[in-house]
C-alpha positions in Angstrom: -17.9 -14.5 -15.3 -16.4 -11.7 -16.9 -13.7 -11.0 -14.5 -14.2 -7.1 -15.6 -17.6 -7.6 -14.6 -16.9 -9.5 -11.6 -14.0 -6.6 -10.4 -17.0 -4.2 -11.0 -19.8 -5.8 -9.3 -17.1 -6.4 -6.4 -16.2 -2.1 -6.3 -20.2 -1.6 -6.5 -20.6 -3.7 -3.6 -17.8 -3.0 -1.9 -18.2 1.0 -2.1 -22.2 0.7 -1.9 -21.3 -1.8 1.3 -19.5 1.0 3.1 -22.3 4.0 2.1 -24.4 1.4 3.7 -22.7 0.8 7.1 -22.1 4.2 7.6 -26.2 5.6 6.9 -27.5 2.6 8.7 -24.9 2.9 11.7 -26.3 7.0 11.9 -29.0 6.3 11.7 -29.7 3.6 14.6 -27.1 5.9 16.7 -29.3 9.2 16.3 -32.7 7.4 16.2 -32.8 4.9 18.0 -30.1 4.5 20.4 -29.8 7.7 21.4 -32.5 10.3 19.7 -31.7 14.0 19.9 -35.1 15.0 21.4 -36.4 14.2 24.5 -35.5 14.2 28.5 -32.0 13.3 28.1 -31.4 15.1 24.9 -28.3 16.6 25.9 -27.0 14.0 27.3 -27.8 11.5 24.3 -25.8 13.8 22.0 -22.6 13.9 24.2 -22.8 10.0 24.0 -24.0 9.5 20.2 -20.9 11.9 19.4 -18.5 9.6 21.6 -19.8 6.6 20.0 -19.7 7.9 16.4 -15.8 7.9 15.5 -15.8 4.7 16.5 -18.2 4.2 14.0 -16.1 5.1 11.2 -13.2 3.9 12.2 -14.8 0.1 12.6 -14.2 -1.1 9.1 -10.4 0.0 9.1 -10.1 -2.0 12.4 -11.8 -4.9 11.2 -9.8 -5.3 8.2 -6.7 -4.7 9.7 -7.3 -6.8 12.2 -8.6 -9.7 9.9 -5.9 -9.4 7.1 -2.9 -7.6 8.8 -3.6 -9.0 12.4 -4.7 -12.1 12.7 -1.9 -13.0 9.7 1.0 -11.7 11.7 -0.3 -13.5 14.7 -1.1 -16.6 12.7 2.5 -16.9 11.0 4.0 -16.3 14.6 2.2 -19.4 15.7 3.4 -21.4 12.8 7.2 -20.6 12.9 6.8 -22.3 16.3 4.9 -25.6 15.5 6.2 -28.3 12.9 3.3 -30.3 10.9 3.7 -33.9 11.7 1.9 -37.1 9.5 -2.0 -36.5 9.5 -1.6 -32.8 9.8 -1.1 -32.3 13.4 1.1 -29.3 14.5 3.9 -30.3 16.9 5.1 -27.5 19.3 8.8 -27.5 18.2 9.9 -23.7 19.8 12.7 -22.9 18.4 13.3 -26.0 15.9 12.4 -24.1 13.3 14.6 -21.3 13.5 17.4 -23.0 14.4 16.8 -25.0 10.9 16.5 -21.9 9.0 19.8 -20.4 10.6 21.6 -23.5 9.6 20.9 -23.6 5.8 23.2 -22.2 3.1 20.1 -20.7 1.2 19.0 -18.7 4.2 22.9 -16.7 4.6 22.5 -16.3 0.8 19.3 -14.7 1.0 20.4 -12.6 4.4 23.6 -11.6 2.9 21.9 -10.5 -0.6 19.1 -8.6 1.2 21.9 -6.8 2.2 23.9 -5.9 -1.0 19.9 -4.5 -1.9 19.6 -2.4 1.0 22.9 -0.4 0.6 22.7 -0.5 -3.3 19.1 0.0 -3.9 17.9 3.1 -1.7 20.8 5.0 -2.7 20.9 4.9 -5.9 17.6 5.2 -6.6 17.4 8.4 -4.4 20.5 9.9 -5.8 19.4 8.9 -9.6 15.4 10.9 -8.4 17.4 13.9 -6.9 19.4 14.4 -9.6 16.8 13.7 -12.2 14.7 16.4 -10.3 17.4 18.9 -9.9 18.6 18.9 -13.7 15.4 18.8 -14.9 14.2 21.9 -13.1 16.8 23.8 -15.2 15.7 22.7 -19.2 12.3 23.9 -21.1 11.4 19.9 -21.5 11.7 18.8 -17.7 8.5 18.3 -17.7 8.5 15.7 -20.4 11.6 14.2 -19.0 10.5 13.7 -15.8 7.0 12.0 -17.3 9.2 9.8 -18.8 11.2 8.9 -16.1 8.0 8.4 -13.5 6.6 5.9 -16.2 8.4 2.8 -14.9 6.1 3.0 -12.2 2.9 2.4 -13.8 4.8 -1.2 -14.7 4.1 -4.2 -12.7 7.5 -5.3 -10.9 6.8 -8.7 -13.2 6.1 -6.4 -16.7 9.6 -4.7 -16.1 11.3 -7.9 -15.3 10.3 -9.3 -18.8 11.3 -6.1 -20.7 15.0 -6.3 -19.0 15.3 -10.3 -18.9 14.9 -9.2 -23.0 18.1 -6.6 -22.4 19.9 -9.1 -20.8 19.3 -11.9 -23.3 22.0 -14.3 -24.5 21.9 -16.2 -27.9 24.7 -18.2 -29.7 27.7 -15.8 -31.5 26.2 -16.8 -34.9 22.7 -15.7 -34.0 21.4 -11.9 -34.3 21.5 -10.8 -30.5 18.1 -9.1 -29.2 19.3 -8.3 -25.8 20.7 -4.6 -26.1 23.1 -5.2 -23.4 25.1 -8.2 -25.4 24.5 -6.4 -28.7 26.6 -3.2 -27.5 28.9 -5.2 -25.9 30.0 -7.8 -28.9 29.9 -3.8 -30.8 32.3 -2.7 -28.9 35.0 -5.8 -29.5 33.3 -8.3 -27.0 34.2 -12.3 -28.5 31.5 -13.8 -26.8 27.8 -12.6 -25.7 27.1 -13.3 -22.2 24.9 -14.5 -19.4 24.8 -11.8 -17.4 22.3 -13.7 -15.1 24.2 -16.8 -14.5 27.5 -14.0 -13.2 27.1 -14.5 -9.3 27.5 -11.2 -7.9 27.1 -9.6 -10.6 23.4 -10.9 -11.7 22.4 -9.5 -8.2 23.2 -5.8 -9.5 21.6 -6.6 -13.1 18.4 -7.5 -11.2 18.7 -4.5 -9.1 18.7 -1.8 -11.7 15.0 -3.1 -12.5 14.2 -1.8 -9.3 16.4 1.3 -9.3 14.5 2.0 -12.9 10.9 1.8 -10.9 11.8 3.5 -8.1 13.8 6.3 -9.7 10.7 8.3 -10.7 9.3 8.0 -7.4 11.8 9.1 -5.6 12.2 12.0 -8.5 8.8 13.5 -7.7 8.6 13.8 -4.1 12.5 15.6 -4.4 11.3 17.1 -6.9 8.2 19.1 -4.8 10.8 19.6 -1.5 13.4 21.2 -3.8 10.1 23.2 -5.1 9.3 24.3 -1.2 13.0 25.6 -1.1 12.5 29.9 -0.1 13.7 31.5 -3.5 15.2 33.9 -1.2 17.8 31.7 0.4 19.2 30.6 -3.1 19.3 34.7 -3.9 20.6 35.0 -0.5 23.9 32.6 -1.2 24.6 34.1 -5.2 24.7 37.2 -3.9 27.4 35.9 -1.2 29.0 34.5 -4.3 28.4 30.5 -3.9 28.5 28.7 -6.8 26.1 26.1 -8.3 28.1 23.2 -6.5 27.8 24.9 -2.8 24.1 26.0 -3.3 23.0 22.5 -4.0 25.4 20.5 -1.5 24.7 23.1 1.3 21.3 25.3 0.7 19.3 23.1 -1.4 20.2 19.6 0.5 20.4 19.9 4.0 16.4 21.8 3.9 15.3 19.0 2.0 17.0 16.1 4.2 14.0 15.0 6.4 12.2 14.1 2.4 15.4 12.4 1.4 15.3 10.7 4.2 11.7 9.6 4.4 12.0 8.3 0.1 15.6 6.4 1.4 13.2 4.5 3.9 10.1 3.9 1.7 12.8 2.6 -0.9 14.1 0.7 1.9 11.0 -1.3 3.0 10.2 -2.2 -0.8 13.9 -3.6 -1.0 13.0 -5.6 2.1 9.9 -7.1 0.7 11.6 -7.3 -3.0 10.2 -10.8 -4.5 8.7 -11.0 -8.0 11.8 -9.2 -10.2 14.0 -12.2 -8.8 11.4 -15.2 -9.2 10.8 -14.0 -13.1 14.2 -13.0 -13.9 16.2 -15.8 -11.8 13.8 -17.8 -9.6 16.5 -17.3 -7.3 18.8 -19.5 -9.3 22.9 -18.4 -9.5 23.1 -17.1 -6.1 20.3 -14.8 -6.5 18.3 -15.9 -3.9 16.4 -13.4 -1.6 14.6 -13.7 1.6 11.3 -13.4 0.4 11.9 -15.9 -2.4 13.8 -18.0 0.5 10.6 -17.7 2.2 7.9 -18.6 -1.0 10.2 -21.7 -1.7 9.5 -22.7 2.3 6.0 -22.6 2.1 4.9 -23.5 -1.6 7.6 -25.4 -2.7 9.1 -27.2 0.1 5.8 -27.1 1.7 7.7 -26.6 5.0 4.9 -24.2 7.0 7.5 -24.5 10.1 11.0 -22.9 8.4 8.4 -20.7 5.8 7.0 -18.9 8.6 10.2 -18.5 10.7 11.7 -16.9 7.7 8.7 -14.4 7.3 8.9 -13.6 10.7 12.5 -12.4 10.0 11.7 -10.2 7.2 8.7 -8.9 9.1 11.4 -8.3 12.3 14.0 -6.5 9.4 11.2 -4.1 8.2 9.5 -3.2 11.7 12.3 -0.6 12.8 11.9 1.4 10.0 8.1 1.8 9.9 8.4 2.5 13.5 11.0 5.3 12.5 8.8 6.6 10.2 6.2 6.8 12.3 7.8 8.6 15.4 8.9 11.1 12.6 5.7 11.7 11.0 4.2 12.2 14.2 7.2 14.7 15.6 6.5 16.5 11.7 3.0 16.9 12.8 3.6 18.1 16.3 
């Protein structure tokens, strides 16, 4: 079957199933279970109104249970077990975690993840804020914003292929198709550099890809936040003699600090899950391994479900505090 046609059928069945579920469940609730007419009409209406929200929540709760809660519990269970001969699962306690922390590749992954966490959210947010501020001052600002936001429409693998070509290195006697090496030689370099094989620097070159993608997201959110600042505040600062730098750092930034933090933490969660870029560009070689790639190698290459599940739990534990903090602040804002 044609994949596009199959996808269309899936969408139609999914949407039609939801509509049918809501229609049938409401019909059953109102006509069969608690009919609005009869001796208990008022009582039935109250009960129906109590149950009705749960009818709408049930599909979402079922999906969360099947696709989120169950995998988390199953992964935690696997992290304390080891598969033996014949497919028998044997409880090994913390042995998988002990094996994981004894491997140098795990600590390489942790180190690289921490480096990604420091660099990518900071650069993405700073560049997004800078662009959001400057594009409001030029007549072609909307065009500039569209161009900077465009990488958000590219998949991580697609962006990795683009940047892998930019970093490409050919022998000195051949024309360089990699823009970085072409510039390097044009400015006096003697030999093309294999940028993705230089430890530490190669991780920074990989981070640039994610910054390029996420800067557009940061720009859009921060641009909306900047436009929400009352004009009276800016005008009062100008009358008081504040220069553009003082207006930006002492008036604008403090008023949108909440939005800056939300953007920062959202990008941080993306960074903790980064996988595609590293896999497509270096496959974790040359000391570029990150936790998600370490987990993938253990689960699907080494077929070590115990250590692989343990590394997945580590990633989840790193993400959880940020998620909880984001939810807490969202509820605080709502109150």
